[in-house]
N, CA, C and O atoms as a DFTB+ gen file, in Angstrom:
448 C
 N C O
     1  1      68.959      24.061      16.398
     2  2      68.044      23.036      16.864
     3  2      66.680      23.663      17.114
     4  3      66.566      24.651      17.838
     5  1      65.671      23.098      16.524
     6  2      64.312      23.622      16.657
     7  2      63.718      23.215      18.006
     8  3      63.789      22.053      18.407
     9  1      63.140      24.178      18.684
    10  2      62.477      23.883      19.952
    11  2      61.065      23.395      19.688
    12  3      60.342      23.962      18.868
    13  1      60.679      22.334      20.392
    14  2      59.313      21.834      20.283
    15  2      58.528      22.397      21.445
    16  3      58.875      22.187      22.607
    17  1      57.482      23.104      21.128
    18  2      56.638      23.692      22.161
    19  2      55.674      22.653      22.685
    20  3      54.910      22.057      21.925
    21  1      55.713      22.438      23.998
    22  2      54.774      21.490      24.590
    23  2      53.399      22.129      24.644
    24  3      53.225      23.221      25.184
    25  1      52.451      21.450      24.091
    26  2      51.075      21.915      24.167
    27  2      50.142      20.710      24.206
    28  3      50.596      19.567      24.258
    29  1      48.886      20.962      24.181
    30  2      47.895      19.894      24.332
    31  2      47.905      18.897      23.177
    32  3      47.271      17.846      23.270
    33  1      48.610      19.204      22.093
    34  2      48.685      18.272      20.968
    35  2      49.947      17.418      21.016
    36  3      50.028      16.421      20.299
    37  1      50.944      17.778      21.845
    38  2      52.164      16.990      21.980
    39  2      52.121      16.083      23.204
    40  3      52.707      15.001      23.193
    41  1      51.441      16.509      24.248
    42  2      51.309      15.712      25.464
    43  2      50.310      14.594      25.185
    44  3      49.274      14.818      24.559
    45  1      50.628      13.392      25.654
    46  2      49.813      12.222      25.317
    47  2      49.278      11.540      26.572
    48  3      49.838      11.681      27.659
    49  1      48.205      10.814      26.405
    50  2      47.645       9.933      27.423
    51  2      47.564       8.542      26.824
    52  3      47.137       8.378      25.681
    53  1      47.971       7.542      27.587
    54  2      47.841       6.154      27.154
    55  2      46.738       5.478      27.945
    56  3      46.658       5.621      29.165
    57  1      45.901       4.751      27.254
    58  2      44.870       3.916      27.865
    59  2      45.254       2.470      27.592
    60  3      45.572       2.120      26.456
    61  1      45.228       1.636      28.604
    62  2      45.442       0.205      28.435
    63  2      44.154      -0.487      28.872
    64  3      43.735      -0.381      30.025
    65  1      43.540      -1.193      27.934
    66  2      42.309      -1.945      28.181
    67  2      42.677      -3.423      28.119
    68  3      43.406      -3.839      27.218
    69  1      42.187      -4.215      29.057
    70  2      42.543      -5.625      28.995
    71  2      41.450      -6.526      29.545
    72  3      40.646      -6.140      30.393
    73  1      41.460      -7.731      29.026
    74  2      40.585      -8.803      29.471
    75  2      41.474     -10.032      29.574
    76  3      41.818     -10.646      28.564
    77  1      41.846     -10.388      30.803
    78  2      42.765     -11.491      31.021
    79  2      42.038     -12.639      31.718
    80  3      41.210     -12.408      32.600
    81  1      42.347     -13.874      31.324
    82  2      41.702     -15.013      31.990
    83  2      42.195     -15.136      33.438
    84  3      43.355     -14.856      33.739
    85  1      41.291     -15.559      34.322
    86  2      41.638     -15.727      35.740
    87  2      41.036     -17.022      36.301
    88  3      40.669     -17.091      37.473
    89  1      40.944     -18.026      35.459
    90  2      40.324     -19.287      35.878
    91  2      41.274     -20.167      36.689
    92  3      40.843     -20.826      37.634
    93  1      42.550     -20.187      36.337
    94  2      43.513     -21.010      37.058
    95  2      44.376     -20.137      37.969
    96  3      44.409     -18.914      37.832
    97  1      45.063     -20.784      38.889
    98  2      45.955     -20.049      39.800
    99  2      47.046     -19.318      39.006
   100  3      47.393     -18.182      39.327
   101  1      47.583     -19.973      37.973
   102  2      48.620     -19.365      37.139
   103  2      48.079     -18.127      36.410
   104  3      48.754     -17.100      36.349
   105  1      46.860     -18.224      35.856
   106  2      46.259     -17.086      35.148
   107  2      45.995     -15.925      36.102
   108  3      46.240     -14.771      35.750
   109  1      45.502     -16.212      37.300
   110  2      45.269     -15.152      38.285
   111  2      46.583     -14.473      38.655
   112  3      46.644     -13.250      38.780
   113  1      47.616     -15.257      38.826
   114  2      48.936     -14.724      39.162
   115  2      49.461     -13.828      38.039
   116  3      49.998     -12.752      38.298
   117  1      49.303     -14.276      36.794
   118  2      49.772     -13.479      35.649
   119  2      48.969     -12.187      35.505
   120  3      49.535     -11.141      35.188
   121  1      47.659     -12.251      35.733
   122  2      46.819     -11.048      35.647
   123  2      47.209     -10.054      36.743
   124  3      47.285      -8.851      36.495
   125  1      47.454     -10.557      37.948
   126  2      47.880      -9.689      39.054
   127  2      49.228      -9.054      38.749
   128  3      49.427      -7.865      39.001
   129  1      50.154      -9.838      38.209
   130  2      51.489      -9.326      37.853
   131  2      51.354      -8.235      36.792
   132  3      52.031      -7.210      36.871
   133  1      50.487      -8.444      35.804
   134  2      50.285      -7.448      34.744
   135  2      49.805      -6.122      35.342
   136  3      50.337      -5.064      35.006
   137  1      48.803      -6.174      36.226
   138  2      48.295      -4.943      36.850
   139  2      49.378      -4.266      37.693
   140  3      49.508      -3.042      37.668
   141  1      50.140      -5.046      38.424
   142  2      51.222      -4.476      39.246
   143  2      52.302      -3.842      38.377
   144  3      52.840      -2.790      38.722
   145  1      52.620      -4.478      37.250
   146  2      53.613      -3.906      36.326
   147  2      53.120      -2.575      35.759
   148  3      53.901      -1.636      35.610
   149  1      51.821      -2.492      35.443
   150  2      51.276      -1.221      34.955
   151  2      51.428      -0.135      36.020
   152  3      51.836       0.985      35.713
   153  1      51.103      -0.463      37.261
   154  2      51.219       0.522      38.343
   155  2      52.662       0.954      38.538
   156  3      52.927       2.140      38.736
   157  1      53.602       0.017      38.486
   158  2      55.030       0.345      38.631
   159  2      55.504       1.252      37.510
   160  3      56.426       2.045      37.700
   161  1      54.880       1.139      36.339
   162  2      55.266       1.966      35.189
   163  2      54.527       3.300      35.164
   164  3      54.606       4.033      34.178
   165  1      53.808       3.623      36.241
   166  2      53.180       4.935      36.338
   167  2      51.744       5.021      35.879
   168  3      51.190       6.117      35.802
   169  1      51.123       3.891      35.571
   170  2      49.724       3.898      35.180
   171  2      48.845       3.991      36.424
   172  3      49.252       3.600      37.518
   173  1      47.647       4.509      36.239
   174  2      46.652       4.618      37.296
   175  2      45.412       3.856      36.861
   176  3      45.020       3.905      35.695
   177  1      44.794       3.148      37.809
   178  2      43.583       2.409      37.463
   179  2      42.422       3.382      37.314
   180  3      42.085       4.108      38.250
   181  1      41.813       3.393      36.134
   182  2      40.630       4.218      35.884
   183  2      39.377       3.394      36.167
   184  3      38.426       3.881      36.780
   185  1      39.389       2.147      35.716
   186  2      38.370       1.139      36.015
   187  2      39.143      -0.166      36.175
   188  3      40.344      -0.204      35.905
   189  1      38.486      -1.222      36.605
   190  2      39.227      -2.436      36.932
   191  2      40.131      -2.917      35.802
   192  3      41.265      -3.315      36.072
   193  1      39.690      -2.899      34.579
   194  2      40.508      -3.366      33.452
   195  2      40.882      -2.245      32.497
   196  3      41.142      -2.482      31.317
   197  1      40.906      -1.008      33.020
   198  2      41.298       0.159      32.224
   199  2      42.282       0.981      33.051
   200  3      41.946       1.466      34.132
   201  1      43.489       1.132      32.537
   202  2      44.518       1.915      33.217
   203  2      44.939       3.057      32.303
   204  3      44.917       2.922      31.079
   205  1      45.325       4.188      32.902
   206  2      45.735       5.353      32.105
   207  2      47.077       5.866      32.595
   208  3      47.455       5.664      33.749
   209  1      47.798       6.539      31.686
   210  2      49.077       7.141      32.036
   211  2      49.286       8.401      31.220
   212  3      49.028       8.433      30.016
   213  1      49.756       9.430      31.891
   214  2      50.122      10.700      31.265
   215  2      51.546      10.583      30.744
   216  3      52.423      10.078      31.445
   217  1      51.782      11.041      29.530
   218  2      53.123      11.039      28.933
   219  2      53.413      12.434      28.386
   220  3      52.556      13.050      27.752
   221  1      54.599      12.917      28.628
   222  2      54.963      14.282      28.228
   223  2      55.131      14.450      26.714
   224  3      55.109      15.572      26.208
   225  1      55.299      13.338      25.994
   226  2      55.521      13.438      24.550
   227  2      55.128      12.134      23.863
   228  3      54.877      11.123      24.520
   229  1      55.080      12.171      22.555
   230  2      54.805      10.976      21.758
   231  2      55.917       9.944      21.958
   232  3      55.655       8.742      22.000
   233  1      57.150      10.418      22.078
   234  2      58.281       9.516      22.290
   235  2      58.154       8.777      23.620
   236  3      58.412       7.576      23.696
   237  1      57.757       9.496      24.661
   238  2      57.540       8.886      25.966
   239  2      56.406       7.868      25.891
   240  3      56.508       6.777      26.450
   241  1      55.328       8.226      25.200
   242  2      54.196       7.309      25.037
   243  2      54.644       6.034      24.325
   244  3      54.252       4.937      24.723
   245  1      55.458       6.163      23.280
   246  2      55.953       4.997      22.549
   247  2      56.802       4.093      23.450
   248  3      56.715       2.868      23.363
   249  1      57.625       4.703      24.318
   250  2      58.455       3.931      25.237
   251  2      57.576       3.128      26.206
   252  3      57.852       1.958      26.468
   253  1      56.520       3.754      26.737
   254  2      55.642       3.061      27.674
   255  2      54.804       1.991      26.965
   256  3      54.512       0.952      27.557
   257  1      54.414       2.229      25.712
   258  2      53.701       1.196      24.955
   259  2      54.590      -0.037      24.787
   260  3      54.119      -1.168      24.904
   261  1      55.865       0.187      24.514
   262  2      56.807      -0.921      24.358
   263  2      56.931      -1.698      25.670
   264  3      56.986      -2.928      25.665
   265  1      56.974      -0.974      26.794
   266  2      57.045      -1.641      28.097
   267  2      55.804      -2.491      28.346
   268  3      55.905      -3.633      28.794
   269  1      54.630      -1.926      28.052
   270  2      53.384      -2.666      28.267
   271  2      53.382      -3.944      27.435
   272  3      52.963      -4.997      27.917
   273  1      53.843      -3.861      26.207
   274  2      53.911      -5.062      25.366
   275  2      54.750      -6.149      26.044
   276  3      54.462      -7.337      25.900
   277  1      55.783      -5.743      26.781
   278  2      56.620      -6.701      27.496
   279  2      55.951      -7.290      28.726
   280  3      56.368      -8.348      29.197
   281  1      54.927      -6.637      29.259
   282  2      54.211      -7.123      30.451
   283  2      53.113      -8.133      30.118
   284  3      52.662      -8.864      31.000
   285  1      52.680      -8.183      28.869
   286  2      51.467      -8.924      28.502
   287  2      51.626     -10.416      28.781
   288  3      52.594     -11.032      28.336
   289  1      50.670     -11.000      29.524
   290  2      50.708     -12.445      29.790
   291  2      50.506     -13.257      28.520
   292  3      50.156     -12.719      27.469
   293  1      50.730     -14.557      28.635
   294  2      50.635     -15.422      27.448
   295  2      49.212     -15.567      26.922
   296  3      49.022     -15.867      25.743
   297  1      48.204     -15.359      27.776
   298  2      46.809     -15.449      27.335
   299  2      46.090     -14.147      27.660
   300  3      46.479     -13.415      28.570
   301  1      45.035     -13.871      26.901
   302  2      44.236     -12.683      27.163
   303  2      44.293     -11.690      26.024
   304  3      44.920     -11.927      24.992
   305  1      43.622     -10.571      26.239
   306  2      43.510      -9.533      25.218
   307  2      43.884      -8.195      25.852
   308  3      43.317      -7.804      26.873
   309  1      44.838      -7.500      25.243
   310  2      45.284      -6.193      25.727
   311  2      45.255      -5.223      24.561
   312  3      45.770      -5.524      23.485
   313  1      44.652      -4.053      24.772
   314  2      44.622      -2.990      23.764
   315  2      45.223      -1.732      24.367
   316  3      45.033      -1.448      25.550
   317  1      45.950      -0.979      23.546
   318  2      46.539       0.284      23.989
   319  2      46.044       1.377      23.048
   320  3      46.111       1.241      21.827
   321  1      45.552       2.452      23.631
   322  2      45.077       3.598      22.858
   323  2      45.833       4.830      23.328
   324  3      45.917       5.083      24.530
   325  1      46.386       5.605      22.390
   326  2      47.020       6.872      22.758
   327  2      46.167       8.016      22.223
   328  3      45.691       7.981      21.088
   329  1      45.985       9.024      23.058
   330  2      45.243      10.223      22.662
   331  2      46.034      11.440      23.116
   332  3      46.821      11.367      24.060
   333  1      45.820      12.545      22.442
   334  2      46.489      13.774      22.846
   335  2      45.826      14.333      24.105
   336  3      44.698      13.973      24.440
   337  1      46.536      15.204      24.785
   338  2      45.986      15.853      25.971
   339  2      44.730      16.639      25.608
   340  3      43.787      16.715      26.396
   341  1      44.723      17.218      24.422
   342  2      43.556      17.960      23.940
   343  2      42.349      17.030      23.816
   344  3      41.251      17.381      24.248
   345  1      42.544      15.852      23.231
   346  2      41.459      14.887      23.102
   347  2      41.010      14.383      24.471
   348  3      39.813      14.243      24.722
   349  1      41.965      14.113      25.347
   350  2      41.640      13.638      26.693
   351  2      40.813      14.679      27.449
   352  3      39.959      14.326      28.262
   353  1      41.065      15.942      27.183
   354  2      40.315      17.016      27.834
   355  2      38.841      17.004      27.489
   356  3      38.036      17.615      28.192
   357  1      38.476      16.317      26.415
   358  2      37.068      16.226      26.013
   359  2      36.338      15.035      26.636
   360  3      35.167      14.807      26.336
   361  1      37.010      14.279      27.493
   362  2      36.373      13.101      28.098
   363  2      35.223      13.538      29.000
   364  3      35.307      14.556      29.688
   365  1      34.166      12.764      28.984
   366  2      33.014      13.025      29.842
   367  2      32.823      11.784      30.713
   368  3      32.640      10.680      30.199
   369  1      32.866      11.971      32.027
   370  2      32.680      10.868      32.966
   371  2      31.349      11.038      33.670
   372  3      31.016      12.127      34.138
   373  1      30.596       9.965      33.744
   374  2      29.333       9.961      34.470
   375  2      29.493       9.048      35.675
   376  3      29.967       7.919      35.545
   377  1      29.102       9.527      36.835
   378  2      29.228       8.769      38.065
   379  2      27.857       8.563      38.688
   380  3      27.005       9.449      38.633
   381  1      27.647       7.396      39.281
   382  2      26.417       7.163      40.015
   383  2      26.359       8.076      41.239
   384  3      27.386       8.604      41.667
   385  1      25.185       8.263      41.796
   386  2      25.011       9.191      42.912
   387  2      25.854       8.826      44.128
   388  3      26.237       9.707      44.899
   389  1      26.148       7.535      44.312
   390  2      26.910       7.108      45.478
   391  2      28.371       6.806      45.146
   392  3      29.100       6.279      45.987
   393  1      28.798       7.133      43.939
   394  2      30.167       6.870      43.513
   395  2      31.050       8.056      43.848
   396  3      30.661       9.211      43.671
   397  1      32.263       7.750      44.342
   398  2      33.231       8.802      44.636
   399  2      33.810       9.323      43.321
   400  3      34.015       8.543      42.392
   401  1      34.076      10.630      43.227
   402  2      34.655      11.186      41.992
   403  2      36.039      10.591      41.715
   404  3      36.751      10.187      42.634
   405  1      36.405      10.545      40.429
   406  2      37.721      10.074      40.033
   407  2      38.765      11.086      40.476
   408  3      38.483      12.283      40.508
   409  1      39.974      10.626      40.820
   410  2      41.026      11.585      41.171
   411  2      41.400      12.419      39.950
   412  3      41.318      11.951      38.814
   413  1      41.809      13.653      40.198
   414  2      42.217      14.524      39.093
   415  2      43.527      14.032      38.507
   416  3      44.306      13.360      39.183
   417  1      43.769      14.368      37.244
   418  2      45.011      14.002      36.580
   419  2      46.187      14.772      37.163
   420  3      46.004      15.632      38.025
   421  1      47.383      14.468      36.697
   422  2      48.574      15.144      37.239
   423  2      48.532      16.643      36.990
   424  3      48.045      17.103      35.957
   425  1      49.048      17.392      37.946
   426  2      49.083      18.845      37.826
   427  2      50.474      19.348      37.500
   428  3      50.686      20.553      37.367
   429  1      51.420      18.440      37.371
   430  2      52.788      18.864      37.059
   431  2      53.251      18.248      35.762
   432  3      52.739      17.213      35.335
   433  1      54.207      18.877      35.146
   434  2      54.754      18.425      33.884
   435  2      55.881      17.444      34.160
   436  3      56.719      17.695      35.026
   437  1      55.916      16.322      33.431
   438  2      57.013      15.354      33.550
   439  2      58.199      15.878      32.762
   440  3      58.042      16.341      31.632
   441  1      59.369      15.808      33.344
   442  2      60.588      16.218      32.635
   443  2      61.541      15.039      32.581
   444  3      62.297      14.791      33.519
   445  1      61.494      14.303      31.450
   446  2      62.385      13.149      31.276
   447  2      63.125      13.285      29.982
   448  3      63.931      12.420      29.638
């Protein structure tokens, strides 16, 4: 059995971008449920409609993408982007002078 070496090209990050309607009580409820489901699945809010999640492998990322597809409300737009840890390491964040810095990503390896 061949061992797969974990490195910055095997570890993945998932981004979920969404624009959900919130005009009716039902739509607001569905949008809130969607955000809560993302948090329960280990995603972290990066911006109000952008959530991110660290995945130890492409297989793990695929499993979480499938879960997100199951959370999607009947209306709205949801996009999922997967990038390698190496690509994520090239992200550049700009913060306003009065903005608090973003929390650092996970420092431990997921073993699932």
